C-alpha positions in Angstrom: -65.5 35.0 -35.4 -62.5 33.3 -37.1 -60.3 36.2 -36.0 -61.3 35.8 -32.4 -60.7 32.0 -32.5 -57.2 32.5 -34.0 -56.4 35.0 -31.3 -57.6 32.6 -28.7 -55.5 29.7 -30.1 -52.4 32.0 -30.3 -52.9 33.0 -26.6 -53.2 29.4 -25.5 -50.0 28.4 -27.5 -48.2 31.4 -26.0 -49.3 30.5 -22.4 -48.4 26.8 -22.9 -44.9 27.7 -24.3 -44.3 30.2 -21.5 -45.5 27.8 -18.7 -43.8 24.6 -19.9 -40.8 25.6 -21.9 -39.7 29.1 -20.9 -40.4 28.8 -17.1 -40.0 24.9 -17.2 -42.9 24.5 -14.8 -41.2 26.7 -12.2 -44.6 28.3 -11.4 -47.8 27.6 -9.4 -49.1 25.2 -12.1 -45.8 23.2 -12.0 -46.0 23.0 -8.2 -49.6 21.8 -8.4 -48.7 19.1 -10.9 -45.7 18.0 -8.8 -47.9 17.7 -5.6 -50.5 15.8 -7.5 -48.0 13.3 -8.9 -46.3 12.9 -5.4 -49.7 12.2 -3.7 -50.7 9.7 -6.4 -47.3 8.0 -6.2 -47.6 7.8 -2.4 -51.0 6.2 -2.6 -49.8 3.6 -5.2 -46.7 2.7 -3.2 -48.7 2.2 0.1 -51.1 -0.1 -1.7 -48.3 -2.3 -3.2 -46.2 -4.9 -1.2 -42.9 -3.6 0.2 -40.6 -5.3 -2.3 -42.7 -4.3 -5.3 -42.9 -0.8 -4.0 -39.1 -0.6 -3.7 -38.7 -2.0 -7.2 -41.0 0.8 -8.5 -39.0 3.5 -6.7 -35.7 2.1 -7.9 -37.1 1.9 -11.4 -38.2 5.5 -11.3 -34.7 6.5 -10.2 -32.7 4.0 -12.2 -34.3 4.1 -15.6 -33.7 7.9 -16.1 -30.1 7.4 -14.9 -29.5 4.5 -17.3 -31.0 6.5 -20.3 -28.8 9.5 -19.4 -25.8 7.3 -19.3 -26.5 6.3 -22.9 -27.0 10.0 -23.9 -23.9 11.2 -22.1 -21.0 8.8 -21.9 -19.1 11.1 -19.5 -21.9 10.9 -17.0 -22.0 7.1 -17.6 -18.3 6.7 -16.7 -18.9 8.5 -13.3 -22.0 6.3 -12.6 -19.9 3.2 -13.5 -17.1 4.3 -11.1 -19.6 4.9 -8.4 -21.1 1.5 -8.9 -17.7 0.0 -8.7 -17.2 1.6 -5.3 -20.5 0.5 -3.8 -20.8 -2.9 -5.5 -19.7 -4.9 -2.4 -21.5 -2.7 0.1 -24.8 -3.2 -1.6 -24.1 -7.0 -1.7 -23.8 -7.1 2.1 -27.4 -5.7 2.5 -29.4 -7.3 -0.4 -29.2 -10.5 -2.3 -29.4 -9.0 -5.8 -27.4 -9.5 -9.0 -25.5 -6.2 -8.6 -22.6 -7.5 -10.8 -25.0 -8.2 -13.6 -26.3 -4.6 -13.3 -22.7 -3.3 -13.7 -22.2 -5.5 -16.8 -25.4 -4.1 -18.2 -24.3 -0.5 -17.7 -20.9 -1.4 -19.3 -22.7 -2.9 -22.4 -25.0 0.1 -22.6 -22.0 2.5 -22.6 -20.2 0.3 -25.2 -23.3 0.4 -27.4 -23.5 4.2 -27.0 -19.8 4.4 -28.0 -20.4 2.4 -31.1 -23.3 4.6 -32.1 -21.2 7.7 -31.7 -18.2 6.2 -33.6 -20.5 5.4 -36.5 -22.0 8.9 -36.5 -18.9 11.0 -35.7 -16.1 8.7 -37.1 -13.7 10.1 -34.6 -11.0 7.4 -34.2 -8.2 9.7 -33.0 -7.6 7.8 -29.7 -7.1 4.5 -31.7 -3.8 5.8 -33.0 -2.3 5.7 -29.5 0.2 2.8 -28.8 -1.8 2.1 -25.6 -4.9 1.5 -27.7 -3.0 -0.8 -30.0 -1.7 -3.0 -27.2 -5.1 -3.1 -25.5 -6.6 -4.4 -28.8 -3.8 -7.0 -29.1 -4.4 -8.1 -25.5 -8.2 -8.4 -26.2 -7.5 -10.4 -29.3 -5.1 -12.7 -27.5 -7.7 -13.4 -24.8 -10.3 -14.2 -27.4 -8.1 -16.7 -29.3 -7.3 -18.4 -26.0 -10.6 -20.3 -26.6 -8.6 -22.4 -29.0 -6.0 -23.3 -26.4 -5.5 -27.1 -26.6 -4.4 -27.3 -22.9 -7.6 -25.7 -21.6 -9.8 -28.1 -19.7 -12.9 -26.0 -19.7 -14.5 -23.7 -22.3 -17.0 -22.4 -19.7 -14.1 -21.1 -17.6 -12.9 -19.2 -20.6 -16.4 -17.7 -21.2 -16.7 -16.4 -17.6 -13.1 -15.1 -17.6 -13.0 -13.4 -21.0 -16.4 -11.8 -20.2 -14.8 -9.9 -17.4 -11.6 -9.1 -19.3 -13.4 -7.8 -22.4 -16.0 -5.7 -20.4 -13.5 -4.0 -18.1 -11.2 -3.2 -21.1 -14.2 -1.6 -22.7 -14.1 1.0 -20.0 -10.9 2.3 -21.6 -12.5 2.9 -25.0 -15.6 4.6 -23.5 -13.5 6.8 -21.3 -11.1 7.8 -24.1 -14.0 8.9 -26.2 -16.1 10.5 -23.4 -13.3 12.6 -21.9 -13.0 15.0 -24.9 -12.2 18.1 -22.9 -9.9 19.0 -20.0 -13.0 19.9 -17.9 -14.4 16.4 -18.4 -11.0 14.8 -17.5 -10.8 16.8 -14.3 -14.4 16.1 -13.3 -13.8 12.3 -13.6 -10.6 12.6 -11.6 -12.5 14.7 -8.9 -15.2 12.0 -8.8 -12.5 9.3 -8.1 -10.9 11.4 -5.4 -14.3 12.1 -3.7 -15.3 8.4 -3.9 -12.0 7.4 -2.4 -12.4 10.0 0.4 -15.9 8.7 1.1 -14.5 5.2 1.4 -11.8 6.4 3.8 -14.4 8.2 6.0 -16.6 5.1 6.0 -13.6 3.0 7.2 -13.0 5.5 10.0 -16.7 5.1 10.9 -16.1 1.4 11.1 -13.0 1.8 13.3 -14.4 4.3 15.8 -18.1 3.7 15.8 -18.4 0.0 14.8 -19.9 -2.1 12.0 -23.5 -2.2 11.0 -25.6 -5.3 11.8 -25.6 -6.4 8.1 -21.8 -6.1 7.9 -21.4 -8.2 11.1 -23.8 -10.9 9.7 -21.8 -10.9 6.4 -18.5 -11.1 8.3 -19.5 -14.1 10.4 -21.2 -15.9 7.5 -17.9 -17.2 6.2 -15.2 -18.6 8.7 -12.4 -18.0 6.3 -13.5 -14.4 5.7 -13.7 -13.8 9.5 -10.2 -15.3 10.0 -8.8 -13.0 7.3 -10.4 -9.8 8.8 -10.1 -10.6 12.6 -6.4 -10.6 13.3 -4.3 -9.7 16.4 -7.4 -9.3 18.5 -9.1 -6.7 16.3 -11.3 -6.4 13.2 -9.5 -4.8 10.2 -11.6 -2.2 8.4 -12.7 -2.9 4.8 -14.9 0.1 4.1 -17.3 -0.5 1.2 -15.3 -3.4 -0.2 -15.0 -7.2 0.2 -11.7 -7.3 1.9 -9.1 -5.1 3.7 -6.5 -5.6 1.0 -8.6 -4.2 -1.9 -9.5 -1.2 0.3 -5.9 -0.8 1.5 -4.5 -0.7 -2.0 -7.1 1.8 -3.1 -6.0 4.1 -0.2 -2.4 3.6 -1.0 -2.4 4.7 -4.7 -5.1 7.4 -4.2 -3.2 8.9 -1.2 -0.1 9.2 -3.4 -2.2 10.6 -6.2 -3.5 13.3 -3.8 0.1 14.0 -2.6 1.3 14.7 -6.1 -1.5 17.1 -6.7 -0.8 18.8 -3.3 2.9 19.4 -4.2 2.0 20.6 -7.8 -1.2 22.4 -6.9 -1.7 26.1 -7.1 -4.9 26.9 -5.3 -4.7 27.0 -1.6 -8.2 25.6 -0.9 -7.5 22.7 -3.2 -4.3 21.8 -1.4 -6.1 22.0 2.0 -8.9 19.7 0.7 -6.4 17.2 -0.8 -4.3 17.3 2.5 -7.4 16.4 4.5 -8.2 13.6 2.0 -4.6 12.2 2.1 -4.7 12.1 6.0 -8.0 10.2 6.0 -6.7 7.8 3.4 -3.5 7.1 5.4 -5.6 6.4 8.5 -7.9 4.1 6.6 -4.9 2.3 5.1 -3.4 1.9 8.6 -6.6 0.5 10.1 -7.0 -1.9 7.2 -3.8 -3.5 8.2 -2.7 -4.9 4.9 1.1 -5.0 4.3 1.2 -4.5 0.6 -0.2 -0.9 0.6 2.5 0.3 3.0 5.2 -0.8 0.5 3.3 0.8 -2.4 3.2 4.3 -0.9 7.1 4.9 -0.6 7.4 3.1 -4.0 5.1 5.7 -5.6 6.8 8.6 -3.7 10.2 7.4 -5.0 8.9 7.2 -8.5 7.7 10.8 -8.7 10.8 11.9 -6.9 12.9 10.5 -9.7 10.7 12.2 -12.3 10.6 15.7 -10.8 13.6 16.4 -8.5 11.4 19.2 -7.1 12.4 20.7 -3.7 9.0 19.9 -2.1 9.1 16.4 -3.5 12.6 15.7 -2.3 11.7 16.9 1.2 8.6 14.7 1.3 10.5 11.7 0.0 13.5 12.0 2.3 11.2 12.6 5.3 9.2 9.5 4.4 12.4 7.3 4.1 13.7 8.5 7.5 10.3 8.0 9.1 10.0 4.4 7.7 13.6 3.6 8.9 12.9 4.8 12.4 9.4 3.4 12.5 10.5 -0.1 11.4 13.2 -0.3 14.2 10.8 0.8 17.0 9.5 -2.1 19.1 5.8 -2.1 19.8 2.9 -4.2 21.1 0.3 -2.3 19.1 -1.2 -4.6 16.4 -1.7 -1.8 13.9 1.9 -0.6 14.2 3.2 -4.1 14.2 1.4 -4.9 10.9 2.9 -1.8 9.3 6.4 -2.7 10.5 6.1 -6.2 9.2 5.5 -4.8 5.7 9.2 -3.6 5.7 10.6 -6.9 7.1 9.7 -9.4 4.3 12.2 -12.0 5.7 10.2 -12.2 8.9 6.9 -12.7 7.0 6.2 -16.4 6.2 3.7 -15.6 3.6 6.3 -14.0 1.4 8.4 -17.3 1.4 5.3 -19.3 0.6 4.6 -17.2 -2.5 8.2 -17.5 -3.7 8.0 -21.3 -3.3 4.7 -21.4 -5.3 6.3 -19.4 -8.1 9.3 -21.7 -8.2 7.0 -24.7 -8.3 5.0 -23.4 -11.2 8.0 -22.2 -13.3 8.5 -25.5 -15.2 4.8 -25.6 -16.1 4.9 -22.0 -17.5 8.1 -22.7 -19.5 6.5 -25.8 -21.1 3.1 -24.1 -21.9 3.8 -20.9 -24.0 0.1 -20.1 -24.3 -0.8 -21.3 -20.8 -3.4 -23.7 -19.4 -6.4 -21.6 -20.5 -8.3 -18.6 -19.1 -10.0 -19.5 -15.8 -7.9 -22.5 -15.0 -6.9 -21.0 -11.6 -8.7 -19.2 -8.9 -12.5 -19.1 -8.5 -13.4 -20.3 -12.0 -10.8 -23.1 -11.8 -12.4 -24.4 -8.5 -15.8 -24.2 -10.1 -15.2 -25.7 -13.5 -12.1 -27.8 -13.2 -12.0 -28.8 -9.4 -9.9 -31.9 -10.1 -7.0 -30.0 -11.7 -4.0 -29.1 -9.5 -4.1 -25.6 -10.9 -7.6 -25.0 -9.4 -6.0 -25.2 -5.9 -2.8 -23.3 -6.9 -2.4 -20.1 -4.9 -1.0 -17.8 -7.6 -1.5 -14.6 -5.4 0.1 -12.5 -8.1 -1.6 -11.2 -11.3 1.6 -11.7 -13.3 1.8 -15.3 -12.1 -1.8 -15.9 -12.9 -1.4 -14.5 -16.4 1.7 -16.7 -16.9 -0.2 -19.8 -15.9 -3.4 -19.1 -17.7 -2.2 -17.2 -20.8 1.4 -18.5 -20.9 4.6 -16.6 -21.1 3.5 -15.1 -24.5 0.4 -13.6 -22.8 2.6 -12.3 -19.9 5.0 -10.6 -22.4 2.0 -8.9 -24.1 0.6 -7.7 -20.8 4.0 -6.4 -19.6 4.5 -4.6 -22.9 1.1 -2.9 -22.4 2.1 -1.8 -18.9 5.5 -0.6 -20.2 3.9 1.4 -23.1 1.5 3.1 -20.7 4.3 4.2 -18.4 6.4 5.3 -21.3 3.6 7.4 -22.7 2.9 9.0 -19.4 6.6 9.8 -18.7 7.1 11.1 -22.3 4.1 13.5 -22.2 4.9 14.6 -18.7 8.2 16.1 -20.0 6.7 17.3 -23.3 3.5 19.1 -22.3 3.7 22.8 -21.4 0.6 23.5 -19.4 1.5 23.2 -15.6 -1.9 21.7 -14.7 -1.8 19.1 -17.4 1.8 18.3 -16.5 0.8 17.7 -12.8 -2.1 15.4 -13.9 0.3 13.4 -16.1 2.6 13.0 -13.2 -0.1 12.0 -10.8 -1.8 9.5 -13.2 1.5 8.0 -14.3 2.5 7.5 -10.7 -0.7 5.6 -10.0 -0.1 3.4 -13.1 3.4 2.6 -11.8 2.1 1.8 -8.3 -0.5 -0.6 -9.8 2.2 -2.2 -12.0 4.2 -2.9 -8.9 1.1 -4.0 -6.9 0.3 -6.6 -9.5 3.3 -8.7 -8.4 2.2 -9.5 -4.8 -1.5 -9.1 -5.5 -4.2 -9.2 -8.3 -4.4 -5.4 -8.0 -6.4 -4.5 -11.2 -8.8 -7.4 -11.4 -11.4 -6.3 -8.7 -13.6 -3.1 -8.8 -13.2 -0.3 -8.4 -9.4 -0.5 -9.2 -10.1 -2.5 -12.4 -12.2 0.5 -13.6 -9.9 3.2 -12.3 -6.9 1.6 -14.0 -8.4 1.7 -17.5 -9.9 5.2 -16.9 -6.4 6.4 -16.0 -5.0 4.8 -19.2 -7.6 6.8 -21.1 -6.5 9.9 -19.3 -2.9 9.3 -20.4 -4.1 9.2 -24.0 -6.3 12.2 -24.0 -4.6 14.8 -21.7 -2.0 15.9 -24.3 -4.9 16.9 -26.7 -5.8 19.8 -24.4 -2.4 21.5 -24.3 -2.5 24.0 -27.1 1.2 24.9 -26.9 2.2 21.3 -27.1 0.0 20.7 -30.1 1.6 23.7 -31.9 5.1 22.4 -31.2 4.1 18.9 -32.4 2.6 20.3 -35.6 5.8 22.3 -36.2 8.0 19.2 -35.6 5.7 17.2 -38.0 6.1 19.9 -40.7 9.9 19.7 -40.4 9.9 15.9 -40.8 7.7 15.9 -43.9 9.8 15.2 -47.1 10.2 18.2 -49.3 8.7 16.5 -52.4 5.4 15.9 -50.5 4.8 19.6 -50.3 4.2 21.1 -53.8 5.0 24.7 -52.8 8.3 23.7 -51.2 9.1 21.5 -54.2 8.5 24.4 -56.6 10.6 26.8 -54.5 13.4 24.3 -54.4 13.3 23.9 -58.1 13.5 27.6 -58.6 16.4 27.8 -56.2 18.2 24.9 -58.0 17.8 26.7 -61.4 19.3 29.9 -60.0 22.3 27.9 -58.6 22.9 26.3 -61.9 22.8 29.6 -63.7 
C-alpha cells in the first residue's frame, strides 16, 4: 500500500513539474487557466467604476514592469527613456502626476544600483574622469544650499532634486550597459523612439491634431502664440514645444547620418536613411531655428574627425545646399523659418539675448557662486517672484548656470563637457573595432551638438534629451571595455610604464644582468 502511495506521489510531482515548469503552461491546462483568469478579470472590471477599473489594469501592467526594472537595470533604462519620450503626450490627455512616476522609477533604479554595488563591488566606471566631474558637479549643487545670496531654500530643493535624479541616470546606465549588445540595444531604442516621434509629427502635419492636443494648445494663450506662427501650427510631436522636438530631431538625424556613413549592413543603412529623412521632415515642420544650425555644426564636427570621402561629400554638399537655400527668396513660411536660422542679424530675438547677457554680466562677475539654484525661470517665479532674476530671460543653459551657480559653477560644468568630448575623441582614435569606433564617433558628435545647443537654449534640462545626454555619457565610458584589441594594447602600454623595481622577476633579472656586467 505504501509503495502504491509513493508511486502515486511521484507521478503527481512528475506531472506537476512537466506541466508548470517544463512546458510552462503551454498546454491545454494552461490555456484553461488563462481563459478562467481572463473571464474573472472581465467580470470584476465591468462591476467596477471606469476610473477604478483603469487603475486596476494599469496596476496589473505597471507593477510587473516596475519590479522587472529593479531586477534588470538595462530594461529599466529603456523604460525610463520611453517614459521621457511620452511624458508630455500623456500629460495632454490625463491630469496625473506623470513626472512623479518618472522620479519614482529613477529612485527605484538608483536603489537597484546601490544594491548591486554592495553585492558585486564593481566600481570600474567610477575611475573615469567623466564620473569624477559628474560627482564634483553633484557635490557643488548640494553645497549651493549654503549660498548666502540665495533667497529661497525651497527653490534649491526643487532644482537640486531634478539635477541629482537626472544625473543618477548616468550611474545606472554606466553599470547596466555591461556588454556591447546592451549598449547597442539602448541606442537602438533611442533611434526607434526618435523615429516614432518623427512619424507622429508627420501625422500632425498631414492629418491634423487630436482633440485633446487642440484643447491643450488653446488652453494657454502664450503657448498658442508660440506654436501658431506665419499662419500655420508648428508640429511638436509628443513633446511640450516645437523647440524641444526640433532639437531632438537635429541631433538624432546627425547620429543616424554618422551610422549610415560608417555602417556595413545594407538593410541597416536603408533603415537609418529612412529614419533620417523622417527626422529632417519633422524638424522642418517644427519650424525652430536652432536645430537647423545644429545639423551643419554636427556634420562639420565629424568631418574634422574623420576626413572620410563619404563624410566630405555629405559635408560639402550640405554647405553648398545651405548657401544656395539661404539666398533663395520664398513666401513659404516653413522655408522662410529655415532661412532665418542662417541670418542671425535679421533675427531680433538674437539681439535681445545678447543684450540680456550683457546686462547680467556685472551680476555674474560679482557673485562667484551665483544667486542660488532656482533663482531664475519657473522656480524663481514661484518662490521669489519679487526678485528681478525671476523675470530674467536667460534662454541659455550656460547663462542660467552662471546666474544661479556663479562663474565657479559654470567652469565646473564646462570642464565636465570638455572632458566628455575629450574622452570621446580620444577613444575614437584609439579603439580598433570598426563598429565601436563608429559608435564613439556618433555619440561624441551628439555630445558636441548638445554642448553647442546649450548656448542658445536649455538643451539638456528637459526630457527626453536630459536622459539621453547622460546615457550617452555612460556609453562613452563603457564602449572601450568591449574592444579586446584595445584592451590588450592598453595592458601592454601599462606594463611598459610600470617601474622595474615594482616587478620582482624583472628586478631579479636586472640584478643578474648587472652582476654579469660588473664581472
